[in-house]
C-alpha positions in Angstrom: -12.8 -69.2 -93.2 -13.8 -65.9 -94.6 -17.3 -64.4 -94.1 -17.9 -64.7 -97.8 -17.1 -68.4 -97.7 -19.3 -69.0 -94.7 -22.3 -67.4 -96.4 -21.6 -69.5 -99.5 -21.6 -72.6 -97.4 -24.9 -71.7 -95.7 -26.6 -71.0 -99.0 -25.3 -74.2 -100.5 -26.3 -76.5 -97.6 -29.7 -74.8 -97.0 -30.7 -74.0 -100.6 -33.8 -76.3 -100.6 -35.2 -74.8 -97.4 -34.5 -71.2 -98.6 -36.0 -72.0 -102.0 -39.2 -73.4 -100.4 -39.4 -70.4 -98.1 -39.1 -68.1 -101.1 -41.9 -69.9 -103.0 -44.1 -69.7 -99.9 -43.5 -66.0 -99.5 -44.2 -65.3 -103.2 -47.4 -67.3 -103.1 -48.6 -65.5 -100.0 -47.9 -62.1 -101.5 -49.8 -63.0 -104.7 -52.8 -64.1 -102.6 -52.9 -61.0 -100.5 -52.4 -58.7 -103.6 -55.2 -60.5 -105.4 -57.6 -60.1 -102.5 -56.7 -56.4 -102.3 -57.3 -55.9 -106.0 -60.6 -57.9 -106.0 -62.1 -55.8 -103.2 -60.7 -52.4 -104.2 -60.9 -52.6 -108.0 -63.7 -55.1 -108.7 -65.0 -53.5 -111.9 -61.9 -54.3 -113.9 -62.8 -58.0 -113.9 -66.4 -58.2 -115.0 -67.8 -60.8 -117.4 -69.8 -59.9 -120.5 -73.2 -58.9 -119.0 -75.3 -60.5 -121.7 -73.4 -63.8 -121.5 -73.3 -64.0 -117.7 -77.1 -64.0 -117.3 -77.2 -65.2 -113.7 -75.2 -62.3 -112.2 -75.9 -58.6 -112.0 -74.8 -56.4 -114.8 -71.8 -54.3 -113.8 -70.4 -52.3 -116.7 -67.7 -49.8 -116.1 -67.3 -46.8 -117.2 -64.9 -45.7 -117.0 -74.3 -25.1 -138.5 -76.7 -24.1 -135.8 -79.4 -22.4 -138.1 -80.1 -19.3 -135.9 -79.0 -17.1 -133.1 -81.1 -18.6 -130.4 -79.5 -22.0 -130.9 -76.1 -20.5 -130.4 -77.4 -18.8 -127.2 -78.4 -22.1 -125.9 -74.9 -23.5 -126.5 -73.2 -20.5 -124.9 -75.5 -20.0 -121.9 -75.0 -23.6 -120.7 -71.6 -22.7 -119.5 -73.1 -20.7 -116.6 -75.6 -23.3 -115.5 -75.4 -25.6 -112.6 -73.7 -28.9 -112.9 -75.6 -32.2 -113.0 -74.5 -34.2 -109.9 -72.9 -37.6 -110.1 -73.5 -40.8 -108.2 -72.2 -40.9 -104.7 -68.8 -42.4 -104.7 -68.3 -42.2 -108.4 -64.8 -41.7 -109.5 -63.2 -41.0 -112.9 -62.9 -44.2 -115.0 -65.1 -46.4 -112.8 -68.9 -46.5 -113.2 -71.0 -49.5 -112.3 -74.3 -49.7 -114.1 -76.2 -51.7 -111.6 -78.7 -49.6 -109.8 -79.7 -49.5 -106.1 -83.4 -49.9 -106.1 -85.5 -50.9 -103.0 -82.3 -51.2 -100.9 -80.7 -53.7 -103.2 -78.5 -53.6 -106.3 -80.6 -54.5 -109.4 -79.8 -55.2 -113.0 -82.6 -53.3 -114.6 -81.7 -54.6 -118.1 -82.8 -58.2 -117.4 -86.5 -58.8 -117.1 -89.7 -59.2 -119.1 -92.4 -57.1 -120.8 -95.7 -57.1 -119.0 -99.0 -55.9 -120.2 -100.0 -52.6 -118.6 -103.0 -50.6 -119.8 -101.8 -47.5 -117.9 -99.2 -47.1 -120.7 -98.3 -45.2 -122.9 -96.9 -42.2 -121.1 -98.6 -39.9 -123.5 -101.7 -40.5 -125.6 -101.2 -41.8 -129.2 -101.9 -38.9 -131.6 -101.3 -36.2 -129.0 -97.8 -35.2 -129.9 -97.2 -33.2 -133.2 -93.4 -33.6 -133.1 -93.2 -37.3 -134.1 -91.7 -38.0 -137.5 -94.2 -39.3 -140.0 -92.2 -42.6 -140.3 -92.6 -43.2 -136.5 -96.2 -42.1 -136.2 -97.9 -45.5 -136.6 -101.1 -44.2 -135.0 -101.6 -41.4 -137.5 -100.5 -43.8 -140.3 -103.5 -46.0 -139.4 -101.8 -49.1 -137.9 -104.9 -51.1 -137.0 -103.7 -52.6 -133.7 -102.5 -50.7 -130.6 -101.4 -53.4 -128.2 -97.8 -52.5 -128.9 -98.4 -49.3 -126.8 -99.5 -51.1 -123.7 -96.4 -52.9 -122.5 -94.2 -52.0 -119.5 -90.6 -53.2 -118.9 -90.4 -55.1 -115.6 -86.8 -56.0 -114.3 -86.6 -59.4 -112.6 -85.3 -58.3 -109.2 -86.8 -54.8 -108.6 -89.1 -52.1 -109.9 -88.1 -49.0 -111.8 -90.0 -45.7 -111.2 -92.6 -44.7 -113.7 -91.3 -41.6 -115.6 -92.8 -38.6 -113.9 -92.5 -35.9 -116.6 -93.0 -33.0 -114.2 -90.3 -34.3 -111.9 -87.9 -34.8 -114.8 -88.5 -31.3 -116.1 -87.7 -30.0 -112.6 -84.5 -32.0 -112.7 -83.6 -30.4 -116.1 -84.5 -26.9 -115.0 -81.8 -24.5 -116.4 -80.1 -27.4 -118.1 -79.5 -29.1 -121.4 -80.0 -32.7 -122.3 -78.6 -33.8 -125.7 -79.0 -36.9 -127.7 -76.1 -37.5 -130.2 -76.2 -40.3 -132.8 -78.2 -41.9 -135.5 -82.0 -42.1 -136.3 -82.5 -44.5 -133.4 -81.4 -41.7 -131.0 -83.7 -39.4 -132.9 -86.4 -41.9 -132.1 -85.5 -41.7 -128.4 -85.3 -37.9 -128.6 -88.7 -37.4 -130.1 -90.1 -39.8 -127.5 -88.7 -37.8 -124.6 -89.9 -34.5 -126.1 -93.4 -35.9 -126.3 -93.3 -37.4 -122.8 -92.2 -34.1 -121.3 -94.5 -31.9 -123.4 -97.5 -33.9 -122.2 -96.9 -32.6 -118.7 -96.7 -28.9 -119.8 -100.0 -27.1 -119.5 -99.3 -24.4 -122.2 -98.1 -26.5 -125.2 -97.2 -23.3 -127.0 -94.3 -22.8 -124.6 -92.6 -26.0 -126.0 -91.1 -25.4 -129.4 -88.2 -26.3 -131.7 -86.0 -23.2 -131.6 -85.7 -22.7 -135.3 -89.3 -23.7 -136.1 -88.3 -26.8 -138.0 -90.6 -29.8 -138.2 -88.4 -32.2 -140.3 -85.6 -33.6 -138.2 -84.1 -36.0 -140.6 -81.5 -33.7 -142.2 -78.0 -33.2 -140.9 -77.9 -30.6 -138.1 -78.5 -29.5 -134.6 -82.1 -29.5 -133.2 -83.4 -28.3 -129.9 -86.8 -28.2 -128.2 -87.0 -25.5 -125.6 -89.3 -25.9 -122.6 -89.8 -22.2 -121.8 -91.3 -22.7 -118.3 -88.2 -24.6 -117.2 -85.5 -22.8 -119.1 -84.3 -26.1 -120.4 -83.7 -27.7 -123.8 -83.9 -31.3 -125.1 -81.6 -31.5 -128.1 -80.6 -33.9 -130.9 -77.5 -33.9 -133.0 -77.4 -36.1 -136.1 -74.1 -37.9 -136.0 -74.7 -41.5 -137.1 -71.0 -42.6 -136.7 -70.1 -40.0 -134.0 -66.9 -39.5 -136.1 -66.9 -37.3 -139.3 -68.2 -38.3 -142.7 -65.9 -36.8 -145.3 -65.2 -36.6 -149.1 -61.9 -36.6 -151.0 -60.9 -36.5 -154.6 -60.8 -39.8 -156.4 -59.9 -41.1 -159.9 -63.5 -40.6 -161.1 -64.5 -37.7 -159.0 -65.1 -37.3 -155.2 -65.4 -40.3 -153.0 -66.9 -40.5 -149.5 -64.9 -41.7 -146.6 -65.3 -42.0 -142.8 -62.6 -40.2 -140.8 -62.0 -42.5 -137.9 -59.7 -40.0 -136.2 -61.9 -36.9 -136.3 -65.1 -36.2 -134.2 -68.3 -35.2 -136.0 -68.3 -31.5 -136.9 -71.1 -30.7 -134.5 -69.3 -31.9 -131.4 -68.6 -28.3 -130.2 -72.4 -27.7 -130.1 -73.1 -30.2 -127.4 -70.0 -30.4 -125.3 -71.5 -28.0 -122.6 -74.7 -30.1 -122.2 -75.5 -31.4 -118.7 -76.7 -34.8 -119.8 -75.4 -36.5 -123.0 -76.9 -39.6 -124.5 -74.7 -41.1 -127.3 -75.3 -44.0 -129.7 -73.9 -45.4 -132.8 -74.2 -48.8 -134.4 -76.8 -49.3 -137.2 -74.9 -47.4 -139.9 -72.0 -49.7 -139.3 -74.0 -52.6 -140.6 -74.6 -51.0 -144.1 -72.8 -52.4 -147.1 -70.2 -49.7 -147.4 -69.2 -49.8 -143.8 -69.4 -53.5 -143.3 -67.3 -54.2 -146.4 -64.7 -51.6 -145.5 -63.2 -51.1 -149.0 -61.5 -47.8 -149.6 -63.8 -46.1 -147.1 -62.2 -45.8 -143.8 -59.7 -42.9 -143.4 -57.1 -41.9 -140.8 -55.2 -38.7 -141.5 -54.5 -38.6 -145.3 -54.5 -42.4 -145.5 -57.5 -44.4 -146.8 -57.4 -48.0 -145.9 -57.8 -50.3 -149.0 -59.5 -52.7 -146.7 -60.4 -52.6 -143.0 -62.4 -54.9 -140.9 -65.6 -53.2 -139.6 -65.0 -54.1 -136.0 -61.5 -52.7 -136.1 -62.8 -49.5 -137.7 -65.6 -49.4 -135.1 -63.0 -49.6 -132.3 -60.9 -46.8 -133.8 -63.9 -44.6 -134.1 -65.0 -45.3 -130.5 -61.5 -44.6 -129.3 -61.7 -41.2 -131.0 -65.0 -40.6 -129.3 -63.7 -41.7 -125.9 -60.6 -39.5 -126.3 -62.8 -36.5 -127.1 -65.1 -37.2 -124.1 -62.1 -37.5 -121.8 -60.6 -34.2 -123.0 -63.8 -32.1 -123.5 -66.4 -33.3 -120.9 -66.2 -32.2 -117.3 -67.5 -35.2 -115.3 -68.3 -32.9 -112.4 -70.8 -31.1 -114.5 -72.0 -33.5 -117.2 -73.5 -37.0 -116.9 -72.7 -39.2 -119.9 -74.7 -42.1 -121.2 -74.2 -44.5 -124.1 -77.3 -46.2 -125.3 -76.6 -49.7 -126.7 -77.6 -51.5 -129.9 -81.3 -51.6 -130.6 -82.5 -54.9 -132.1 -84.1 -55.2 -135.6 -86.6 -57.8 -136.6 -86.4 -58.5 -140.3 -87.6 -61.9 -141.4 -87.0 -63.3 -144.8 -84.2 -60.9 -145.7 -82.6 -57.7 -144.6 -83.9 -54.1 -144.8 -82.9 -53.8 -148.4 -83.6 -57.4 -149.5 -87.3 -58.0 -148.7 -87.1 -58.3 -144.9 -90.5 -58.0 -143.2 -92.0 -57.5 -139.8 -95.6 -56.8 -140.9 -98.4 -58.4 -138.9 -96.2 -59.0 -135.8 -98.5 -58.1 -132.9 -97.0 -59.8 -129.9 -93.5 -59.6 -128.3 -91.2 -62.6 -128.2 -91.7 -64.5 -125.0 -89.3 -67.4 -125.5 -85.7 -66.3 -124.7 -84.2 -68.9 -127.0 -85.3 -66.8 -130.0 -83.3 -63.8 -128.8 -80.2 -62.8 -130.8 -76.6 -63.2 -129.7 -75.1 -60.2 -128.0 -73.7 -58.0 -130.8 -69.9 -58.0 -131.3 -70.0 -54.2 -131.7 -71.2 -53.9 -128.1 -68.4 -56.0 -126.8 -66.1 -53.5 -128.6 -68.0 -50.7 -126.9 -67.6 -52.2 -123.5 -63.9 -52.8 -123.9 -63.3 -49.1 -124.9 -65.4 -47.8 -122.0 -63.8 -50.1 -119.5 -60.2 -50.1 -120.6 -59.5 -46.9 -122.4 -61.6 -44.1 -120.8 -61.4 -42.2 -117.6 -64.7 -40.4 -117.7 -67.6 -42.3 -116.1 -70.0 -43.6 -118.7 -73.4 -45.2 -117.9 -74.2 -47.9 -120.5 -77.9 -48.2 -121.2 -77.7 -51.8 -122.4 -81.1 -52.0 -124.2 -80.2 -54.8 -126.7 -82.0 -57.6 -124.9 -84.9 -55.3 -123.9 -85.6 -54.4 -127.5 -85.0 -57.9 -128.9 -88.3 -59.1 -127.3 -90.3 -56.4 -129.2 -90.7 -57.7 -132.7 -94.3 -56.3 -132.6 -93.4 -52.6 -132.2 -91.8 -51.5 -135.4 -93.5 -49.3 -138.0 -93.2 -52.0 -140.7 -95.5 -50.7 -143.5 -97.1 -47.9 -141.5 -94.6 -45.2 -142.3 -96.7 -42.9 -144.4 -100.2 -41.3 -144.2 -101.8 -43.3 -147.0 -105.2 -43.4 -145.2 -107.2 -44.8 -148.1 -105.0 -47.8 -148.7 -105.9 -51.3 -147.5 -103.2 -53.4 -145.8 -102.7 -55.4 -149.0 -102.2 -52.2 -151.0 -99.8 -50.8 -148.4 -97.9 -54.0 -148.5 -97.6 -53.9 -152.3 -96.5 -50.3 -152.1 -93.8 -50.8 -149.5 -90.9 -52.6 -151.0 -88.9 -51.8 -147.9 -90.4 -52.2 -144.5 -89.1 -50.5 -141.4 -88.2 -53.1 -138.8 -85.4 -51.2 -137.2 -87.1 -48.0 -135.9 -90.0 -48.0 -133.4 -93.5 -46.7 -133.4 -94.2 -43.8 -131.1 -95.6 -44.1 -128.5 -93.7 -47.3 -128.0 -90.4 -48.9 -127.0 -88.2 -45.8 -126.9 -90.4 -44.4 -124.2 -89.0 -47.3 -122.1 -85.4 -46.2 -122.9 -86.3 -42.8 -121.5 -87.9 -44.4 -118.5 -84.5 -46.2 -117.8 -82.7 -42.9 -118.4 -85.0 -41.3 -115.8 -84.4 -44.1 -113.4 -80.7 -43.5 -113.5 -81.0 -39.8 -113.2 -83.4 -40.1 -110.2 -80.7 -42.2 -108.5 -78.4 -39.3 -108.5 -78.2 -37.1 -105.4 -80.0 -33.8 -105.8 -79.9 -30.8 -103.5 
């Protein structure tokens, strides 16, 4: 009998045993490989942090007006880098924080009354937009200023403005996004300014006092040779116009970054956001609005458009930001509290003076933030720290400007209410909730190694 025939006989007579052995070997290999992956690449398999409430949050991350503004942009290329977390690698970033020798999800907790807050006295900062300045606009109550965020399993450091200024010495910190990020920017400017003895050495570089228009804004802290900046880019990608049948029509270029991107790419700390403008009628309906190249989509679902825009942003970050120099944050969706309608249909939050204490009244985690997480986790290599403030803000129905957006000092509440057809239940009074976002930002920055 030939060798070939002998082997054939063996395989025929022992096929069940060989098949069983093969299955066992394959199963063993799968188990070993799965354990290896679970221990070495754990961040690829995390649940939605807002739905998995009993486990710690682990989110991967993967026309300047004058010469001085341009000098700020150019000079940053020669400044020191902002150090990263120990062990941080491209594409993998866990947003739990080690506090008090344990990992803590600082985004789950409660608001507690604390009369040592706010971080700067109401009425002390001249750089707050009229529409955010509830104190100057004669809001009669002030309890909304005296709350502190307390995580469930640890404490976060109180924001030490002098320390943060030292951390930012010779550096640039830039907020990029919509008016909610302007809310956060103005908050940080006021917090830091309060710690500076000579207030004249803190100034907006072009002397502007209205920050609502499109553009690049920067407050310079002369004693620390640093700047805290804001770039208005509500979609992060570029708003555009093109010729239509009845004249020009506005579109949103999902494939092109906002035109100011070159102004902030050398910053040492970047805090991005987008979200609220995607809920407006034009964006949410998506008819003949979204554009890619020369093509305008006749109809495009807003979440699909949002994903395309975030992928453009993520690609830009990966190709333009040096993670060894720049720390990148993305601030999540800030909750609104309109009752009885939306912002343009009679929605109100007037006379709300207490936070929500019952969690059953909190909103469902926004679908847009699920899209954000998937892009950060699955399609980016640059480490991104996700400031997941949705839940934190959802408790605070009491802290919006509502009808206190103008200095109508001689009007009664009833007269104000009659005058304000539209209440502001999206933005926040300052001092107020955005101070806490900056305190969370500070907590992450202080967890970085410095030397």
